[in-house]
C-alpha positions in Angstrom: -75.3 56.1 42.3 -73.5 55.9 39.0 -76.6 57.0 37.2 -76.7 60.0 39.5 -73.1 60.9 38.7 -73.7 60.6 35.0 -76.9 62.7 35.2 -75.1 65.4 37.2 -72.2 65.6 34.7 -74.7 65.7 31.8 -76.7 68.4 33.5 -73.6 70.5 34.1 -72.5 70.1 30.4 -69.2 68.4 31.4 -68.1 65.0 30.3 -67.1 62.5 33.0 -63.3 62.2 33.3 -61.7 59.9 30.8 -60.5 56.9 32.7 -57.2 56.7 30.9 -56.3 60.4 31.0 -52.8 61.2 32.0 -53.9 63.1 35.1 -55.3 59.9 36.5 -52.5 57.5 35.4 -49.2 59.3 35.7 -49.2 60.1 39.5 -49.4 56.3 39.9 -46.4 56.0 37.5 -44.4 58.3 39.8 -45.5 56.3 42.9 -44.5 53.1 41.1 -41.0 54.5 40.5 -40.7 55.5 44.1 -41.8 52.1 45.3 -39.3 50.4 42.8 -36.5 52.7 44.0 -37.2 51.8 47.6 -37.5 48.1 46.8 -41.1 47.8 48.1 -44.4 46.5 46.8 -46.9 49.0 45.4 -48.1 51.4 48.1 -50.3 53.8 46.2 -53.4 53.2 44.1 -52.4 49.8 42.9 -55.1 49.7 40.1 -53.6 52.8 38.4 -50.1 51.7 39.2 -50.9 48.4 37.3 -52.4 50.4 34.4 -49.3 52.5 34.2 -46.9 49.5 34.2 -49.1 47.6 31.8 -49.4 50.5 29.3 -45.7 51.2 29.4 -44.6 47.5 29.3 -47.0 46.8 26.4 -45.7 49.8 24.4 -42.2 48.8 25.3 -42.7 45.2 24.1 -44.4 46.2 20.8 -41.8 48.9 20.1 -39.0 46.4 20.6 -40.6 44.0 18.1 -41.9 46.5 15.6 -39.7 49.6 15.6 -40.8 50.4 12.0 -44.4 50.6 13.1 -44.0 52.4 16.4 -41.1 54.6 15.4 -39.4 53.7 18.7 -35.9 52.0 18.9 -35.6 50.8 22.4 -32.0 50.4 23.5 -31.0 46.8 24.1 -30.1 47.4 27.7 -33.3 49.3 28.5 -35.8 48.0 31.0 -39.4 48.7 31.6 -38.5 50.8 34.7 -36.4 53.0 32.5 -39.3 53.4 30.1 -41.6 54.4 33.0 -39.0 57.0 34.0 -38.9 58.3 30.4 -42.7 58.7 30.5 -42.7 60.5 33.8 -40.0 62.9 32.7 -42.0 63.6 29.5 -45.1 64.4 31.5 -43.2 66.6 33.9 -42.1 68.6 30.8 -45.5 68.6 29.2 -48.2 69.0 31.9 -50.5 70.6 29.4 -51.1 67.1 27.9 -52.2 65.5 31.2 -55.9 65.6 30.1 -55.0 63.5 27.0 -55.1 59.8 26.5 -52.2 58.3 28.5 -51.7 55.6 26.0 -50.9 58.2 23.4 -48.6 60.1 25.8 -46.6 56.9 26.5 -46.0 56.3 22.8 -45.0 59.9 22.2 -42.6 60.0 25.2 -40.9 56.8 24.0 -40.7 58.1 20.4 -38.9 61.3 21.7 -36.6 59.5 24.0 -35.7 56.6 21.7 -36.2 57.7 18.1 -35.1 55.4 15.3 -32.3 56.8 13.2 
């Protein structure tokens, strides 16, 4: 079945969708925020919700420990849920970037929200 999908995308001249593109990940981020706000366990696509939280939490952690490298100065009182909100708001303002690598989008969103001065 997978070979058939790959063959059909090759025949049509289109690349298969990038697994970490923003259009696949960020709807799950929005669902994660809704679940968190309603104090419930994940209700959407838990795989992509986990990818969202993992990417944001990892970027958050590394940005806290290496602001010089990541060019992000996370406020001391910030939490991962706030970082997810920052990313979702960024994507809402820049839907033209949804086809791009979501890991890059996460970093750019945090850089714009929490720049080092």
